[in-house]
Structures are given as structure tokens and as C-alpha cells.
N, C-alpha and C positions, 0 to 999 in steps of 0.2 A: 491196603496197597499205600506204598510210599510215595510221596508228591516227589517229584524230580528237584534237584538242587538249581536253583536260579542261576543262569548263566549270564554272565556280562562280558560285555567286549574287553577286549584287550586294551590296557590304558585307560579303563575305566577310574576315575578318581575316586570312587568309592569302594574301590577293590585295588588297592596297589599290588603290584606284582609282588609275590612271594607270601601273600597273606592266605591264610586257611579259609575255605570255603566251609560254612557252618550248615549243618542239617536243618535248623530252624529254631523255633521258640520252644523252649521246654516247660518255662512258667513265667508269669508275669505277676506283678503285686504293684499296689498303689496305697499309699497311706498319707492321712492329713493329720496335723498337729495344730491345735490352738496355741499360738505362741503366749498370749496371756496365761493360759494354765500352766504352761511348762515355766514361765517365770516364776509365777507363785509358788510352784512346787520347788523351785531351785533356790529360790528366796528362804523357802521354810527348812528345807536340807540341802544345805550348800556342798555337802560331800557326795549329793547324788551325781553330780557333772562329771566327778571322776570315775564313778561306778559304771556311767553310761557312754561316757565319751572318753576316746583314746586321748593321749597328749596332743598328737598332731591335731585332732580335730578341735579340741578346746584352743590351741595356738592359734589355728586358722580363724575360728570365730573371734576371738579376742583382738584381732586385727581391725575390726569394725567398730563402728561407735556404738552399736545395740547387737552384742554376741547372740542373744536369744532367739532371733528369727533363725540365725544362721545353724544354731544347735538344734532347734526344731525342725528344720530341712534335714539334719543329719539323723536325728531320731526316726524320723519318717523313713528316710532309706533303709535303716535297720529293720523296720517293721515291714516295708515293703519287700525287701531280701527274703524275710521268713515266708512272706505270702508267696513270693515266687517260687520257694522250694516246697510250698505247701505243709509248712510246720507253723506252730504257734511258739509264743514267749516260752523260754525255757529250753528250747531245742539246741539252742546255742547261745554263748556268752555274748554281751552286747559289744565287747571288745573285738570278736571275732569277725564282725563287718565294720570296716572304717570307710569313710569318705576321704579321699585323698584328690589333691587337684592335679591333674595333668599339666604339662609344661604350657601347654594353651589355655589352660584355666578351667576347662571342663571338668567335670567331676567323675571320679572313677572310683570302684569299689575295691578295696582291699579286703580279700576274704581269705582267713586263717581259721586255725583251730578246728572247732566242731562243724561250723559252718562250712569250711573248706572240705572236710570229710563227707559233709551231707551233699555238697554241689558235685564231689567226686563220684559219689555213689549214682547221682542223678546223670551223670555226664555233661555236665555244664563246661563248656570250654572257655566263656567269656560272658561278661555282664555288660548290659547297657543301664546307664543311670542318669536320671535328669532329675534337678532339683528346681523349686521355685518357691518365693516366700513374700509375703507383704508384711506388714508390722502385725498383721494378727492372724494370718493362716499359713502355714508350710505345707507344702505338698513334694512327696517323692514317688518317682515310676522306675522300678527296677524291671529289667528283663534278662532273663537267664537263657543264652544261646548255647546250643549243643553242637558238639564234632558229629562226625559222620555215623549216623545210625544211632544217636543217643534219643533214651526217650525218658520223661520224666513220670513216674507213677506215683500218684498221690491217694 
């Protein structure tokens, strides 16, 4: 039995007019990255940042005094996306998922390439992403939301 789609009153600020009603959560993932560990790895292998992060992600992180916590949060988002899709490392390239900033400043996922193909096959219509970090720990949570009748099979 399928749960009914939630109904929201007209004019609800959480559902502006013209938006698509999604059928629900298809997958969720969370990941944590030790900032100091990532810092040590990037110091030993400086080229790794180019392999793991898009130019935009590196540029965005470089705007802060210490870019490593920001990069760690973005790496956690890539891992959390894999978990939300029910796959592991190697299922798609690290550049296939990028954290971009919405004009309001909130993080959004740009999903391309192999990750986009997996998401399309799973019926993912949109993503929710949240990031946080301290000087020592970065966390990301990613939720895959589906369109009408979509189901994620793992």
C-alpha cells in the first residue's frame, strides 16, 4: 500500500505554487570526515584535491581562511550521496557530485555523469543536502527525493 502524498494548504511557504509534489524519500545518507586526517592527506598528496573536488568546490573553499573543513564537508556530501543511492565508492566519479551554493547560500547538489544516471534509474527528482563542520569534524546529510511513484531498490 502506498502512503498518500502529503497535502499542504494553498499558499504554504514550504510549497510555493507551481512546485512538484514529491512522493517521498528514496534514500538517505550521512557521512563524517575527520578534518585533520583530510588535511594530512592533502598535504602529502596535493594533487588529490583536484581529483576529489571540482574547480568550483575548490574555489568556494579557498575563500575561507582555512579551506580544509569546507572541503571535508564536501567530501562527506559525496560519500553521503553514494549512501543515499545505495552504492559505494567507485560507482561514480567524485566530480559527478558537487556541492554548489544556492543564491541564498544554502548548499545544493549538482549531480552529473554516472551519479546522475544512477539517480535517474532510481527515480530521484531532487536532492536535499545539509553540511556542517567544526575545526575537527565535518558532517553531511543527503536525502534523495522521488517523483510520483518512484522507488529506490537496493
